C-alpha positions in Angstrom: 171.7 103.0 104.7 169.9 106.3 105.2 169.1 108.1 102.0 170.5 111.6 101.9 169.0 114.6 100.0 171.0 117.7 99.2 169.1 120.9 99.1 170.1 124.5 98.5 168.7 126.9 101.2 167.3 129.6 98.9 167.1 132.4 101.4 170.4 132.1 103.2 172.4 130.4 100.4 173.6 127.6 102.6 173.4 123.8 102.1 171.4 121.4 104.3 171.6 117.7 104.4 168.3 116.1 105.3 168.3 112.5 106.6 165.2 110.5 107.1 164.3 110.5 110.8 167.2 112.7 111.7 167.0 116.4 112.6 168.2 118.9 110.0 171.7 120.2 110.4 173.3 122.9 108.3 176.7 122.3 106.7 178.9 124.6 104.7 179.4 123.4 101.1 182.7 123.4 99.4 183.0 123.4 95.6 186.2 123.0 93.6 186.5 124.2 90.0 189.4 122.7 88.0 190.5 124.4 84.7 193.7 123.7 82.8 194.2 127.3 81.9 194.6 130.7 83.6 192.3 132.8 85.8 193.5 136.1 84.3 191.7 139.1 82.9 192.6 138.5 79.2 192.2 134.7 79.2 189.7 133.6 81.8 187.1 131.0 80.7 183.8 132.9 81.0 181.6 130.2 82.5 184.3 129.4 85.1 184.6 133.1 86.0 180.9 133.7 86.3 180.1 130.5 88.2 182.9 131.0 90.7 182.1 134.7 91.2 178.3 134.2 91.6 178.5 131.2 93.8 181.1 132.7 96.1 178.9 135.8 96.4 176.1 133.5 97.5 178.2 132.4 100.5 179.4 129.1 99.0 183.0 128.2 99.6 184.7 128.1 96.2 188.2 127.0 95.3 189.5 127.4 91.7 192.5 125.3 90.7 194.3 126.7 87.7 197.8 127.2 86.3 200.0 129.7 88.0 200.2 133.2 86.4 201.6 136.5 87.6 198.4 138.2 86.5 195.9 135.9 88.2 192.7 137.5 89.4 192.8 137.6 93.2 190.3 135.7 95.2 188.3 137.3 98.0 185.8 136.3 100.6 184.6 132.8 99.8 186.5 132.7 96.6 190.0 131.1 96.7 192.3 130.9 93.7 194.9 128.1 94.0 197.7 127.8 91.4 198.6 124.2 90.7 201.8 124.5 88.7 203.8 127.0 86.6 204.3 127.0 82.9 207.1 124.5 81.9 209.2 124.4 78.8 206.8 122.0 77.0 203.0 122.2 77.0 202.6 118.4 77.2 204.9 118.3 80.2 203.0 121.1 81.9 199.7 119.3 81.2 201.0 116.1 82.8 202.4 117.9 85.8 199.2 119.8 86.3 197.2 116.5 86.5 199.7 114.8 88.8 199.9 117.8 91.2 196.1 118.1 91.2 195.8 114.4 92.3 197.9 115.1 95.3 196.1 118.4 96.1 192.7 116.7 95.9 193.7 113.9 98.2 194.5 116.4 100.9 191.3 118.5 100.9 187.7 117.4 101.0 185.1 118.9 98.6 181.4 118.3 98.2 181.4 119.0 94.5 184.4 118.9 92.1 183.6 120.6 88.8 186.2 119.8 86.2 186.3 121.7 82.9 187.1 119.1 80.3 190.8 118.5 79.4 192.6 115.3 78.3 193.4 113.2 81.3 190.6 114.6 83.4 189.3 111.1 84.2 192.5 110.5 86.3 191.3 112.8 88.9 188.2 110.9 90.0 190.0 107.6 89.3 192.7 108.4 91.8 190.9 110.6 94.3 187.4 109.1 94.7 188.4 107.1 97.8 189.7 110.2 99.5 186.8 112.4 98.3 183.9 110.3 99.7 180.4 111.3 98.9 181.7 113.9 96.5 179.9 114.7 93.2 182.3 114.7 90.2 181.1 116.9 87.4 182.7 117.0 83.9 181.9 120.3 82.1 182.2 120.1 78.3 182.4 123.6 76.9 183.5 122.7 73.4 184.2 119.8 71.1 187.6 119.4 69.4 188.4 122.3 67.0 191.6 120.9 65.4 189.9 119.2 62.4 190.8 115.8 60.9 191.8 112.7 62.8 193.1 114.7 65.8 189.6 116.1 66.4 188.0 112.6 66.1 190.5 111.2 68.7 190.0 114.1 71.1 186.2 113.8 70.9 186.2 110.1 71.5 188.6 110.6 74.4 186.1 113.1 75.9 183.3 110.5 75.6 185.5 107.8 77.2 186.6 110.1 80.1 183.0 111.2 80.8 182.2 107.6 82.1 184.4 108.3 85.1 182.3 111.2 86.3 179.0 111.2 88.1 177.4 113.8 85.9 178.2 115.7 82.7 177.3 119.3 82.0 177.4 120.2 78.3 176.9 123.5 76.4 174.1 122.5 74.0 171.9 119.7 72.8 173.6 119.8 69.4 177.0 119.4 71.0 175.7 116.6 73.1 174.3 114.8 70.1 177.5 115.3 68.1 179.7 113.8 70.9 177.5 111.2 72.5 175.0 110.3 69.8 172.8 107.5 71.2 175.4 106.5 73.8 173.6 106.1 77.2 175.3 108.0 79.9 173.0 108.3 82.9 173.4 112.0 83.7 174.1 114.5 81.0 172.6 118.0 81.5 172.6 120.9 79.0 173.7 124.1 80.7 173.9 126.9 78.0 176.1 129.9 77.7 175.0 133.2 79.1 175.9 136.9 79.3 176.4 139.2 82.2 173.4 141.3 81.4 173.7 143.5 84.6 177.2 144.5 83.5 176.0 145.7 80.1 173.0 147.5 81.6 175.3 149.7 83.7 177.1 151.1 80.7 175.9 154.0 78.6 177.1 154.9 75.1 180.0 157.3 75.2 180.2 159.5 72.1 183.9 160.0 72.6 184.7 156.4 73.1 186.1 155.6 69.7 188.0 159.0 69.4 190.5 157.6 71.9 191.3 154.9 69.3 191.6 157.3 66.4 188.2 156.8 65.0 186.3 159.9 63.9 182.7 160.9 64.8 179.8 159.5 63.0 181.6 156.3 62.0 179.5 153.1 61.9 181.3 150.5 63.9 181.1 146.8 63.0 182.6 144.7 65.8 183.8 141.1 66.1 185.1 139.6 69.4 186.7 136.2 69.7 189.5 134.0 68.5 191.0 134.4 65.1 192.7 131.1 64.3 192.6 129.7 60.8 190.0 127.1 61.5 187.5 129.9 62.2 188.1 131.4 58.7 188.0 135.1 59.7 189.5 135.9 56.3 185.9 135.4 55.0 184.7 138.1 57.3 187.4 140.5 55.9 186.3 139.6 52.3 182.7 140.4 53.3 183.8 143.7 54.8 185.6 144.5 51.5 182.3 144.1 49.7 180.6 146.4 52.2 183.2 149.2 51.6 182.8 148.8 47.8 179.0 149.3 48.1 179.2 152.1 50.7 182.1 154.1 49.3 180.8 157.4 50.6 180.1 156.3 54.2 182.4 156.1 57.2 182.5 152.4 58.3 185.1 150.6 60.4 185.5 147.0 61.4 186.9 146.6 64.9 188.3 143.2 65.8 188.8 142.3 69.5 190.8 139.2 70.3 193.4 136.9 68.7 197.1 136.3 69.4 199.9 138.2 67.7 200.4 135.6 65.0 196.7 135.6 64.0 196.6 139.4 64.0 199.7 139.6 61.8 198.2 137.1 59.4 194.9 139.0 59.1 196.6 142.4 58.9 198.4 141.1 55.8 195.1 139.9 54.4 193.6 143.3 55.1 196.4 144.9 53.2 196.0 142.5 50.3 192.3 143.4 50.2 193.1 147.1 50.3 191.0 147.6 53.4 193.7 147.9 56.1 192.9 151.5 56.9 189.3 150.5 57.7 190.1 147.6 60.0 191.3 148.1 63.6 192.8 145.1 65.5 192.8 145.6 69.3 194.1 142.2 70.3 193.1 140.6 73.6 191.4 142.7 76.2 190.1 141.9 79.6 186.7 140.2 80.1 185.6 143.2 82.2 186.3 145.7 79.4 184.4 143.8 76.6 181.0 145.5 77.4 182.4 149.0 76.8 183.4 148.0 73.3 180.1 146.4 72.5 177.8 149.0 74.0 179.6 151.7 71.8 179.5 149.6 68.6 176.7 149.6 66.0 176.6 146.0 64.8 178.0 142.7 66.1 179.4 140.1 63.6 179.1 136.4 64.6 180.9 134.9 61.6 181.3 131.2 62.4 182.1 128.7 59.6 179.3 126.1 59.3 181.4 122.9 59.4 181.7 119.8 61.5 184.1 121.6 63.9 181.9 124.7 64.7 178.4 123.9 63.6 177.2 122.6 67.0 179.2 125.1 69.1 177.2 128.0 70.5 179.4 131.2 70.3 179.7 133.3 73.4 180.1 136.4 71.2 176.5 136.1 70.0 175.1 136.2 73.5 177.2 139.2 74.5 176.2 141.1 71.4 172.5 140.6 72.3 173.2 141.6 75.9 174.6 144.9 74.6 171.5 145.4 72.5 173.5 145.1 69.3 171.9 144.0 66.0 173.7 140.8 65.0 174.7 139.4 61.7 175.5 135.7 62.1 176.1 132.6 60.1 173.5 129.8 60.2 175.3 127.4 62.5 173.2 125.3 64.8 175.0 127.1 67.7 173.9 130.5 66.5 170.4 129.3 65.7 169.9 128.3 69.3 169.6 132.0 70.3 169.0 133.9 67.0 165.8 134.2 64.9 166.3 135.7 61.4 164.7 139.1 61.1 163.7 139.1 64.8 166.9 139.5 66.9 169.4 139.2 64.1 170.1 138.6 60.5 171.2 135.0 59.7 173.2 134.1 56.5 175.2 131.3 55.1 179.0 131.3 55.7 179.7 132.4 52.1 181.4 135.8 52.4 179.1 137.4 49.8 176.0 136.2 51.6 177.4 137.4 54.9 178.1 140.8 53.3 174.5 140.9 52.0 173.3 140.3 55.6 175.3 143.3 56.8 174.0 145.5 54.0 170.5 144.4 54.8 170.8 146.1 58.2 172.8 149.1 56.9 170.2 149.8 54.2 167.1 149.2 56.3 166.9 151.6 59.3 163.5 150.3 60.4 164.7 146.7 60.5 167.9 147.8 62.2 165.9 149.5 65.0 163.4 146.6 65.4 166.2 144.1 65.8 168.1 146.4 68.2 165.0 146.8 70.3 164.4 143.0 70.4 168.0 142.0 71.1 168.1 142.4 74.9 164.7 140.9 75.5 165.6 137.8 73.5 168.4 137.0 76.0 166.7 137.8 79.3 166.7 134.1 80.3 170.4 133.8 79.6 171.9 136.0 82.3 174.7 134.3 84.1 172.7 134.5 87.4 170.0 132.4 85.9 172.4 130.1 84.2 174.2 129.5 87.6 170.8 128.8 89.2 170.2 126.2 86.5 173.6 124.7 87.2 172.7 124.4 90.9 169.2 123.0 90.3 169.8 120.8 87.3 173.3 119.5 87.9 174.5 119.9 91.5 171.2 119.2 93.3 169.3 117.0 90.8 
């Protein structure tokens, strides 16, 4: 049988199959992304959004299979957004229907690459569709380990490892996460594809001295910002306790903590904690905002907080927030998780602390009290992430995973 090599044509962004002894012929490539979630402004999975947008702009035919939502971002050009199913009365029922409907959809349309973002039951897709999807590469993308804690996390992680065996290749966020999940297990093709940041988007935005006034914050206020989820396992209460210490040490200075993200229940819980700590007038909760608007908040802030508890759930997980803080040239105060340490160097492009709230507060005070260190870290932030722009990460995905 003739051996086939898949190459990406770098100049015209088209794919070519080259067979031994056979003249080259150009074929259009079709890639399907599958994500059990939504493709909406406030909830889109960042790697999915960036991969699909960048690859479609390169002229590659991209189809994104997601759950139906009235606010879905519209496809255009080579990017097609296909809703698989609506939200049913029970999340488990929705999940099952999503997988079943996908099986039928994938048996009707041929793709060269099917890139599946990990979700329980993902292995059923190649299991039932491989005969119909001949010569298709099946990629499992693992963006996170289980974050539930306890036995549930152990079961989820082991299920992920089991399901990975049904795929041709695995893309995973970091070496630490790979080691945590797979250990010494031998799976032939596991590739580390890290997180990134849309650096170009940040570079286009200039600081607006009136930005925070629209939100009721007065001039000359130092803005500490946190973006991300706020569920209990992330222990954001410790960040509030650290901020309480900051306010006690800086009584005569105007400082605000702005928190972007979280659902209504999480925000209500943390508002109550802020009230208990007597800092509620200094903390602003903005809730979820669109992916496109995040750079405006970060560029106009003064310091990014990457508080991640250092435990078995989050230690190996690189946080997207840290990459985006750096892309916005923000000095970062971060906990010393393996994920944070993949991109941060203490005293160079950030200040690294333990996850103890007093130590975290000390890290923030270190930057507030040392203007020279603050300026040095701010000046280094963007350069430290220059190889982590989403354009380069997508090129890595093409070269390391799709073509390799």
